[in-house]
C-alpha positions as CSV (number, residue, x, y, z in Angstrom):
1,M,22.8,21.8,9.7
2,R,21.7,23.4,12.9
3,G,17.9,22.2,13.9
4,G,17.6,19.9,11.5
5,W,17.5,22.4,8.5
6,R,20.1,24.5,6.5
7,A,19.9,27.7,4.5
8,V,20.5,26.9,0.6
9,E,19.9,29.1,-2.6
10,G,16.4,29.8,-2.8
11,G,15.2,28.6,0.5
12,V,16.2,25.8,3.3
13,E,16.4,21.9,3.2
14,L,14.8,20.4,6.0
15,R,15.3,16.8,7.1
16,V,12.5,15.1,8.1
17,K,11.4,11.5,9.4
18,A,7.9,10.4,8.0
19,Q,5.2,8.0,9.2
20,P,2.8,6.8,6.6
21,K,-0.2,5.0,7.2
22,A,-0.7,6.8,10.7
23,R,-4.0,6.9,12.6
24,R,-3.3,10.9,13.4
25,A,-1.8,13.3,10.9
26,G,0.3,16.1,11.7
27,L,3.7,17.5,13.0
28,Q,5.3,15.8,16.2
29,G,8.0,17.3,16.9
30,W,11.7,17.2,16.5
31,I,13.5,13.9,17.2
32,A,16.9,12.9,17.7
33,A,18.4,10.6,14.7
34,P,22.1,9.5,14.3
35,D,22.8,11.8,11.6
36,G,21.3,14.7,13.5
37,P,17.9,16.0,14.5
38,R,14.6,15.7,12.1
39,L,11.4,16.9,12.0
40,K,8.7,14.0,12.5
41,L,5.7,14.4,10.8
42,A,3.1,11.6,10.4
43,V,0.5,11.4,7.5
44,H,-2.4,9.2,6.6
45,E,-1.7,8.2,3.0
46,A,0.5,5.0,2.4
47,P,3.7,5.2,0.7
48,E,2.3,3.9,-2.8
49,D,2.8,5.8,-6.0
50,G,4.3,9.2,-4.2
51,R,1.0,9.5,-2.2
52,A,2.6,9.8,1.2
53,N,5.2,12.3,-0.2
54,K,2.5,14.6,-1.9
55,A,0.8,14.5,1.7
56,I,4.3,15.4,3.5
57,C,4.7,18.4,0.9
58,A,1.2,19.4,1.8
59,L,1.4,19.0,5.7
60,L,4.6,21.1,5.4
61,A,3.5,23.6,3.4
62,G,0.6,24.2,5.8
63,A,2.9,24.3,8.6
64,L,5.7,27.0,6.9
65,H,2.7,28.9,5.1
66,V,4.3,28.4,1.4
67,P,2.3,26.7,-1.3
68,P,2.4,23.1,-2.0
69,S,4.4,23.8,-5.2
70,A,7.4,25.2,-3.4
71,I,8.2,21.9,-1.4
72,T,10.0,19.2,-3.1
73,V,11.3,15.7,-1.8
74,V,15.1,15.7,-2.8
75,Q,16.5,12.8,-0.8
76,G,14.9,9.9,0.3
77,A,11.5,9.7,-1.9
78,T,11.3,5.8,-0.9
79,S,12.5,6.3,2.7
80,R,11.0,7.4,5.7
81,E,13.8,9.8,6.2
82,K,13.7,12.6,3.8
83,T,15.2,15.6,2.8
84,C,13.0,18.4,1.6
85,R,13.5,21.6,-0.2
86,I,11.6,24.5,0.7
87,L,11.6,27.3,-1.8
88,G,11.2,30.9,-0.4
89,D,13.0,33.6,2.2
90,S,15.2,31.4,4.0
91,A,15.1,33.9,6.8
92,R,11.5,34.1,7.2
93,L,11.7,30.0,7.0
94,H,14.3,29.8,9.6
95,E,11.8,32.0,12.0
96,T,9.2,29.2,11.3
97,L,11.2,26.5,11.7
98,E,12.4,27.8,15.0
99,G,8.9,28.5,16.0
100,L,8.4,24.6,15.6
101,A,11.0,23.5,17.8
């Protein structure tokens, strides 16, 4: 997994580190984690009833220019460290993610 993401059938999987209940929402750049790089992002919503996960998907959708329905949390739904699947053209998503680096 280079750069915190990898191509999968139909899109990419992106590793993120979430900060719920943040004062400022937004992408905060790439961070080094023991298991490899992750995109750090912050959302205002609390991690209750999936609200933070929905906000994460919406934030990523805006940054990656895909509909929110194209993003799902596939691992770590109750953890700050998550893996999100983003459906779409993996080459275009790769270019967009490179631009975030």
